N, C-alpha and C positions, 0 to 999 in steps of 0.2 A: 538436549539442545547443543548444537555445535558451538565451538568457541568463535567461529566466524560471525555468528549472529551477535554475540556479545561485543565483539570487536566493532561491528557495524553500529551497534547502539552507542558505544563510546564515541565513535566518529560523529554520529548524529548529535550526541550531547555536546561535543566540542563546537560543532557548527551552531547549535542552538545558543550556546553560551556567548558567542561573539556576535549574535544577532543575524546570522545568515539563515533566516527562517525558511526561505524557499528550498534551499539545499537540504536543510535539516528535515523539513517535512517529507521530502522524497525519500530520504534515508530511513526515517521512522516508518514510513509506509511499507518499504521493502522488508523491514524487520518484523512488523507487527504480525503478519500472517505466518511467520516461521516460529513464533514463540508459542509453546504449548501451555495453556492455562493450568493444566494439571501438574506440570513440572515446575513452572515459574510464574505463578499468578502475579506476584509483585512487579516483576519486570514487564509483563504484558500491560499492567495498569500504568506503569511509568511511561512506557512507549506511547500508549493511547493518550495519556494526559499531555505529554510534551508535543505530540503531533497536533492535538487540539489547540495548544497554545500557539503553535506556528500558524495554523490555519485561521485561528481567531485574529491574530495580528495581520494576516494577509486578507482578512475579510472574506474568507471562503466558507460557504454554508456547511461544508462537511465537518466543520469543527464541532457542531452539535453532536453528531454521532460519535466522534472521538471521545468527548467528555462523557457521553452515555456509556461507552465501553469502559472508560476509566472507573466510573461508578460501579459498573457491573463487576469489575475485577477488584473492587474494594481499594481504590487508591487511598492511601492512609491520611492524606491531608484534606480537611474540609473545604479548602480553597476550590476544590473541584466543583462544589455546589454553586459557589459564587460565579465561577467561569461559565458553568452550564447555564445559570440564570442570565448572565450578561449576553450570551450568544442567543438564547431564546428571546430575550428582550429585543435584541437587534433584529431578529427575524419576525418580530411582531406577535410572538406567541406569549402574550402577557400573563395568561393564567399559569402556564408552565414555568415562566420566569419567576413569578411571584412565589410559587410553591418552593422553588429552590433557593430563592433569597431567604425565605423563612427557615429552611433547613440549615442554611449557613449561619443565620443569626442565632440559632440554638447554641452554637459553639462560640460564636463571636458576636455577642449581643450589642457591642459598642461600635461595630464597624460602620463607618459613615457611608461608604459606597453601597453596602448592602441595604442599609436603612433608606438611602436615597432611592435605590431601585425598587424596594418594597413600596415606598410611598408613591413613586411615579406610576407603578402598575395599577394602583388603586385610583389614581387621578386622571390617567390618560384619556379615558372616555369623556370626562368633563372638559379637559383641556381642548380636545378636538372640536367641541361645540362652540368655542370662542376663539376663532382665528383672528389674527391681527389684520390690519388694513393693508398690509403689504401685498403686492401682486408680483408673481414670479413667472418666469418662462425660461426655457433653455436658451443660452447664448450660442446659437448655431455657428456664428462666425468664428468662435474660438475652439469648438469641440471637433476633434478629428476622430474618425472611426477607429475602433479597436485600439484605443490608447486612452491614457488618463490625462486629463487637463484640469488644473486646479490652482488654488492660491493666487488669484489675480491681484495685481497691485497697480494703482494709477501712478504714473510718473509725475508726481507733483500735483498741486492744487488745480492747475489748469485742466487736468483730466483729459487732455487731447492725445495722450499716449498711455500705453499700458504694457505691463509684463505679466506673464503667467508661467507656471511650471507645466511641462508636458513631456511625455516620452513617445511622441508621434514619430513616424518615419521622416527622415530629412529628405526633402525633395531636391535640394540643391546639390548638384554633382560636385561642387567645390567643397562640400562639408561631408566628412566621413561618417559612417554609421557608428553608433555607440554600441558597446558590448552589453549584454544583458546582465542584470544585477543578481548576485547570489542572495541578496536579501529578499527581493520580490519576485525574481524569476522573469521580470519584464525588462523591456528596453530601459536603459538608464535615463534619468530625468535631466532635462536641460531647460534653460530659460528661453522663452520666446517673447517677441515684442510685436506690437501693432500700433498704428496711429490712425487718427480720424482724418478723413478728407473734409473738404469744405461743406459737404452735405451731411456730415456727421456719421458717415459710414466707416467702419473699421477696415483698413487696408494694410498692405505690406506686412503681412504676418510672416516673420522670419526670426532667425536667431540674431541676437544683438552682436554688433562688432565690438571687439576689444576684450571680451571675456574668455575667448577660446584661443589662447596663444599656443605655441608648440608644446608647452608643458602640459596643457590640458588636453590637447588633441591626440597625443600619442604617448605611449608608455611601453617599456619592455614587458612582454608577457613571460610566462614561465619557460617558454621554449627558446627565448632569446630573440624572438621577433618583435614586431610592433603590433600593439592592439589599439585601435583607434577609439578615442572618446571614452576613456575609462573613468574619468571624473564625472561626478554628478553635481549639477548646479541648479538651485531652485529656491523657492519661498523667499521672496525679496521684499524690501520696503525702500521708501525714498524720503528724502527731505522735502519740505513743502515747495521749494523752488525747483525740485526735480534734478538737481545737479549732483547730489550725493546719494549713493546706493549702498545698501547692505544686503547680503544674500548668504544663503546656506551653501556650503561647499564640502563635498566629500570625495576624497580621492583614495582608492584602494592602494594598499602597499603590500607587495608580494602576493597579490591575488586576494587579499582579505580586506573586507570593509571594516575599518577600525574607528568609525565614528565621524561625526560632522564637525565643521568649524564655521565660524562666521567671518566672511571677508567683506571688505568695503572697497569702493572705487569712486572716482569722481568723473564728471563729464566736462569736456571742453571741446569746442569746435565740432560738436555733434558726435563725438566718439568717446567711449569709456576708456579710461586709463588702465594701466596694468593694476589689477586688484592686489590688496595685501591683507593679511590676516588681522582680525581684531582680537587682541589678547584680553581674555576676561578672567581666567583662572590661572593660578601658578602651575597647577597640575595640567599639563598639556594633553593628558589622556581623557579628560572630561569632555563629553560630547555637548555641543551647543548648536542651536539652530533656530530657525523661525524668527528672525529679527523683526522688531517693530520700533519705530522711532516716535518720540513724543513730538507734538506740534512745534515746540521750541528747540527741538533737536538736542536737548540736554539730558535726555534719559533714553537709554536703549533697553527695550524689553526683549527677552529671548526665552527659549525653552531649553531645559537641561534636566538630566537625571543626576545632577551633582549631589554629593553627600550633603546632608542637612535638609533634604527635601522631605516631602510627605509620602513618597512612594510614586512609582510610575514616572511620568514626565511632568515637571512643574514649570510654571512661569516665574522667571527671575527678572531683575532689572539691575542696571548699573548706571551711574551718573558720570557725566563728562567733566573732568577737571584737569587742568594743566596739560591739555593735549592728549589725554587718554581716558579710557573708561575704567572707573575704579569702584572698588567695594561692591561686588555683586551681592545682591540680597534676594532671598526668596520672598515672594509676595504674600506668603502666609496662608493660614487655613481658611480665610474668607474666600480666597481664590482657588487655592490648590487642595487636592484631595489625594487619597491613595490611588486613584485612577490616573488618567492622563489629562493634563491641561495643555493645550497646544494652540498654534496659529494665532497669536495675539495680533490685534490691530488697534491702533489709536485713532479715533475720529478727530478731526480738527477741533471739535469742541471739548476734547480731553477724555471722552468716554472710552473705556477699555472694552473691546470685544474679543472673545476667544472661544475656543471649542473645548468641550469637556465630556468625558464619559463617566465622570465620578459624581457629578451633581444630579439631582432629579431631572430626568429627561425622557425623551420618546424612545431612546435606544441608540446604541452606537455613540458617535460624537454629536453633541448638540451645540448650537450656537448660543452663547450667553453674552449679556452686556453687564458691565459693572460700573455703576454710577457712584462717584465719590461725593460725600456730603461735606458740609462746612468744617467738620472735625477731621476730615481726611479718611473717614471710614468708607469702605465700599459696600454698596447694596447691590445684590445680584439678582438678575432677572433672566429667566429662560425666554428666548425670543419667540417661542411659540410657533404655531403653524402660520403661514406655509413654509417658513424657513426650515423648521425642524421636522424630521420624520424618524422612523425607526432605523433608518440607515445613517451613514456618516454625513454630517452637515458641518461645514467648517470653512476657513479661509475666506473671510469677507473683506471687501474693500469698498470705500465710498467715493462717489464722484464729487470731488471738491468738498464743500461744506454741506452738501445736500444729504438727504436720506435715501438717495438712489445709488445703485452700484451693482456689484456682482458678488456671488459667493460660490462655494464648491459643494458638491454632493455626489454620492454614488447611488442615489435612489433610482429605482426603475430597472435595475439589472436583473435580467431573467436567466442568465447563464451562470455556470459555476464561477466564472471570472467576473469581478466587479470592476467597472471603470468609473473614474471620477469625471464629472462634467462640471462646466461652469454655467451657472444660471444668472440671469439678470433679475434685478428686483427694483421696484419703484414703490414709493409711498404716495399714493394719489392725494391731492389736496382735498381736505375736508370742506365740502360745500354745504351750506345750510340755507334753506330758502323756504318761503311760504308762497303758495299759489292757489288760485281758485277762481271763482266767478261771483260777481255781484249781480243779483237778480231780485225781482220783486216777488211778492207772495204767490203770484200766478206762474212763476217760473220763467218770466221773460227777462232777458238781460237789461240792465240799466246802463244806458250808453254814456252817461256823464258822471258816473260814480267815482269816488276817490277814496283812498286808504291812508289813514294817518297811523304811523308806527312810532311808538315811544318805548325806549328800552332803558333798563337800569345801567347800561354801559354808556349812556350819553346819547344814544340814537334818538333823533327826533326828525322824522322825514314824512313827506306827503307824496303819494304816488297816484297818478291818474290811471284809472282802469282803461283798457282798450274799449273801442266802440262795441265790441261783442260782450263786454262786461268782464272779460278775463284780466288777470293781473299776475305778476310774479315779482317778489321782493327778496333780495338777498339778505340773509341774517348773519350775525356774528355768533361765534361759539361762546358758551358760558354766559348767556344773558337771558334776562326775563323781559318779555315784551307785552305791551298792551296795544291791540289793534282796534281801530275804529273805522267802520265802513259807513260812509255818508253819501248822500245825494240830495239835490234840491227837491223838496216836496216829499221826502221820505224820512222816517225816523232813523236815528242812528242805531248801529248794532256794534257791540264791543265783544272782543275775543282776547284770550290770553295765550301766550306761547312761552316755552322754556327750552333753551338749548343747552342747559347744564348737563354734565355727565354723559354726553353723547360720545360714542366710540367710533362712529362712522358718519359719513355724509347722510343728510336727511332732508327731504323736502316735505314740508307739512302741507296737507290739503285742507284749506279753510275757505268754505263758501260763505257768502253773506246773503241773507234773505231779508231785504229791507221792507218794512211795512209802509205803505203810502199814508200820508196825512189826510188826504181828501176823501177817502171812502172806507167803509167798514171792512174789517179783516176777520175772516172766519178762522177759528182755532179748531183744527180737526182732531186734536188729541185731548179734548176735554170731554169726559163721559160721566154719566150719572147712573145711579142705580135705577133699574127699570121702573118707570112710573113714579119715581121719587125725585127729590132734589139733592139727596146726599151725593157728594162726589165719589166716584169709584176709585180704587187704587190705580187703575190704568190711566187716570188723569194726571198723575204726578209729573210726567215729562212735559205735558202741555202747560200745566200750571207754572212749572219752573221757568219755561220759556217766556211766558207772559210776565212773570215776576222780574226776570232779567231785563226784558224790554223796558219796563218801567224804571228799573235801576239805571239802565244805560241812558235813559232820556228823562232826567229828573225834573224837567220843566213842563211836562205835558200832563194834562188831565184827560181822562177817557170816560166814555159811556160804555158800560159793560152790559151787553144785552144777551138774553136767552130766547130761543125760538123753538116752537114745537111743530109737529106735523098736523095734518087735518083730521087725524083720528081722535075721537072723543068730542065732548062738547066744548064750546068756545070758552065758557067761564072757567072750567077746570084747566084748560090749556093755558089760559091767561095767568091763573094763580100759580100753576106749576112753573111757568117760565119766570115769573117774578122771584119765586123762591130759589130757583136754580141760579139766576143772576146774583142774588144775594149771597148764595153759597160761595161763589167764586170771589166776590168782593170780600167776604169774611176771611177767606184764605189769604188774600193779598194783604189785608190789614194785619192779620196775625203774623205775617212775615215782614212787617216793617214799612208798608206803604201807607202814607197818610190817607185817612178816610176821605178828606175833602178833594182828593185827586180822583175819586172813584164815584161814578153814578150808576147804580144798578137799575136796569129797566127790563121788564118782561113784556114781550110783544105777542106771546101766544102764537097763533097761526096767521096773524095779520100781515106779516111781511115775508111772503115766500121768496125764495132765492131766484135771482135772474141769472140765467146761464151765461157764463163767459167762456173764453177760448179754452182755458184750462179744464173746466168741467166738460166741455164738449169733447176735448181730446180724450178724457177718461171715459166718457159715456157718449159715443157718437150719435146715439138715437135722440139726444137732447139738442135742439137747435140753439145756436148762439142768439142771445137776446130774449129767449123765451122765459116767462115767469112760470114758476112751478106752482101755479094755483090749482084749486080743486077742479076747475073746469078742464084744464089741460091734463091733469093727472088721471081724470076719469076716462080719458080716451085711450089710455095705455093698458097693455096686458098686466096681470097681477104682479109678475116678477119685476117689471119696470116701474110699476107704481111703488113697490117697496123701496126701490133705489131712490126714487124722488122723495119719499117720506124721510129716508135716512139723510138726504142732502138738506132737507128743510129743518131737521132736528139739529140745531147748531148753537154754538156760543160765539158771539162776535164782540169785537171792540172797535170803536172809532174815536179818533182824537177830537176833543172838544176845544182844547186850548194848548198853546205851545209856549206860554209865557208865565207858567206857574212859578211864583216866588222869584221871578227874574228881575223885577224892578222893585 
């Protein structure tokens, strides 16, 4: 192998060490094919692994093959299995990812990131079955083609203006093109702003005035000329009044990207003043970025890889005292991992939101929220789908104090390059209701029915049904209700509802079928053993319905009657019907109904059914008002005779009294 290849590898290593991943990846690619595995397998493995690292950081799918090559040439550090697993995880190859997480855990059994990845791969299929109630869609007004657009931030609680980070082409001829980044190989990032018009539409998308003075717009390049727009500006936050802004600023020196700083500026008369650096660490070489401000503006959260962290990028915070930010502190292991924790956001209610690829997730960066309890400890929650995917999901902002807003994701990329996009999200209001129809036993709507609703949350309301018998009543969450369907001349019917532990909107369907007081009611679901009076198991539903009716109407007494068809002799039919009626009465008494509320009667075949509209609808050959007596049935063909006999074989009840124990 020639010395020139080793020289190029050293040059690539230098670029890699200072974070110029795009340039380093290209150099490693040039070197890889020139290294013979027979002559220098360790170097080939080294180049493959570092190229994989560059491409992983740049979210390029080819990283997976690079790690595979590093494993093939026996890269000496088991970290290669973790990186391979993470990229496979990111690409949705959960089985392949889990296999390599477990390989890595054989040598590093206590590694939290690998444990989290292994756990997530086992849980993802179940997580996807339980999406949250949030609804998302691309925010087309902010996303420009062939560019990345991410990390939106509302300018204050009024939420009528917004800023976001983008590397889109600049359309204005008065603003110069920025130079591509040696870190990403893409156009450098800048802040863009938009505002809402009176109709709520985002307009005037442009770069904000005041942040791009001469110092930022032009810089001497290596040839002595001017290179426009070499500074990168992005990932910002605002005070609640929208007058103070913090943002990430990175300006190359001598052509090298040497890390980011946080700058701040204030707004007066509609323009941003000249920004100045926020000093957080004594060591000026420490990189800081991704600022987030507490609601009271007394705590600044930010991202850094400063010493004393847990590995990767961590979230830190500093408090404001005597005109400066003092005593930066790492947020600790409940928030930070050996992976990357980035893009913090503080909701006006104090909840911390951030992105992480170290905690259990779907792959890549996932959005998490951290809720602090009364003791000050954080409790961490993955925000689930649809926010999170196996791609990078990050950079969330909320519209005022609501649960609506925007976030960033690079899901849906089909090419080798991945572009970040801004998505809108909303949390629909949870609506609970009950609706249905109140009708009589023949299925006809009751026009003057009403519904009484009583809840353990204090609800006590009465609603009149519509003339067609329909109704709809709004319910509250986490309440138990008793509903009573009533109408003049009908027995009451009671139902129960429970809205506890519901995770989404729900409309209950609850129809009421009220029994009239003035005429007998046939119970279609009470059956007996053939030729006997023992109740069959199929009768359970009908018996329970009758039992409930008596419980819902504690002041009625009823006659419980059984009827037979014309088959057999009169005496046997009479005796059979009496015993059947008594069987039903015995069931009701056994289940707590007082005996003196029940009068069993057997009518045998002496009271044939008179056809009403409901029976005619089911059996059109039967005229309305016709008695199904022996004379009429004898005129019918055998199959219709059997239908008539089935109709006559019935159990009925009718109300005798409505004032039982009432006075």
